C-alpha atoms as one frame of an Amber mdcrd trajectory, in Angstrom:
protein
 -97.745-203.494 -45.965 -99.538-203.029 -49.348 -96.342-201.547 -50.881 -94.597
-204.894 -50.257 -97.016-206.623 -52.668 -96.193-204.169 -55.386 -92.604-205.157
 -55.629 -89.604-202.853 -55.780 -89.308-199.252 -56.925 -87.223-198.658 -60.098
 -83.667-197.508 -59.305 -82.695-193.892 -60.132 -79.418-192.912 -61.632 -77.081
-191.321 -59.110 -76.777-187.706 -60.328 -76.010-186.156 -56.863 -73.840-187.101
 -54.013 -74.951-188.337 -50.487 -74.041-185.095 -48.640 -75.177-184.396 -45.068
 -78.964-183.936 -45.084 -79.768-185.787 -48.309 -82.652-188.190 -48.244 -81.995
-191.554 -49.945 -83.861-194.855 -50.511 -82.231-197.788 -48.756 -81.204-200.687
 -51.083 -79.473-203.957 -50.739 -78.227-203.824 -54.435 -79.567-202.919 -57.843
 -83.326-203.582 -58.285 -84.049-203.948 -54.638 -85.265-200.525 -53.555 -88.477
-200.417 -51.500 -90.157-197.604 -49.419 -87.443-197.483 -46.781 -85.595-194.143
 -46.661 -82.755-192.706 -44.686 -81.332-189.300 -44.008 -77.590-188.824 -44.291
 -76.407-187.350 -40.973 -72.512-187.735 -41.372 -70.992-184.232 -41.198 -68.718
-185.030 -44.209 -71.408-186.918 -46.082 -71.394-190.439 -47.412 -69.906-190.169
 -50.856 -68.981-193.892 -50.851 -72.719-194.682 -51.179 -72.788-192.956 -54.611
 -70.743-195.725 -56.307 -73.060-198.353 -54.543 -76.119-196.884 -56.363 -77.649
-194.979 -53.464 -79.287-191.994 -55.331 -80.393-189.077 -53.145 -83.962-188.130
 -53.938 -84.339-185.063 -51.653 -82.662-182.883 -49.034 -83.639-181.620 -45.512
 -83.958-177.890 -46.015 -84.830-177.005 -42.448 -84.924-178.917 -39.205 -81.593
-180.799 -39.447 -81.175-179.871 -35.814 -84.181-182.027 -35.000 -82.813-184.857
 -37.127 -79.511-184.688 -35.110 -81.590-185.333 -31.844 -82.772-188.752 -33.216
 -81.646-191.539 -30.899 -78.984-193.425 -32.703 -78.144-196.062 -30.015 -79.873
-198.926 -31.936 -78.201-198.142 -35.426 -78.928-201.231 -37.644 -80.140-203.538
 -34.903 -83.961-203.592 -35.629 -84.766-206.541 -37.854 -86.478-205.491 -41.115
 -88.590-208.616 -41.426 -89.906-208.210 -37.869 -90.678-204.527 -38.669 -92.712
-205.541 -41.690 -94.480-208.276 -39.811 -95.062-206.743 -36.413 -94.647-203.000
 -37.020 -94.530-200.722 -34.051 -95.453-203.435 -31.562 -92.024-205.042 -32.208
 -90.222-201.683 -32.230 -91.766-200.420 -28.989 -91.053-203.812 -27.214 -87.483
-204.269 -28.340 -86.296-200.674 -28.677 -88.133-198.556 -26.127 -85.973-195.425
 -26.586 -86.398-195.445 -30.422 -87.153-192.049 -31.980 -90.124-191.788 -34.222
 -90.854-189.060 -36.857 -94.460-187.926 -36.292 -94.809-185.733 -39.330 -92.927
-184.258 -42.323 -93.639-181.957 -45.087 -92.465-182.007 -48.713 -91.750-178.795
 -50.577 -91.415-178.260 -54.337 -88.475-176.357 -55.735 -89.195-173.185 -57.691
 -88.531-175.158 -60.881 -90.953-177.953 -59.905 -93.614-175.237 -59.039 -93.320
-173.678 -62.396 -93.927-176.974 -64.178 -97.153-177.818 -62.184
């Protein structure tokens, strides 16, 4: 919740395309990006998102088979305001078969490692 009080995250220019496995911030237009992320799972990618300002910030490098097992039945049904206000209590009550990511790990590229 504390991130909501800090406002939005500055938009990045779109320099890559939204291919399968890319990780992208959700947004509802310019200047509206917060901490919500999504993983592109479409086998042919989501190139249409590039023109809408969705800038990929990362890519799944292993474990996409696990991502493919995430339950997609609820799609866009969860209410963002209720998630922010009630959290997992709301999600567990209204979407009992919802998948949760319990942990994830970030990795630096060789180029990033050399600049540290």
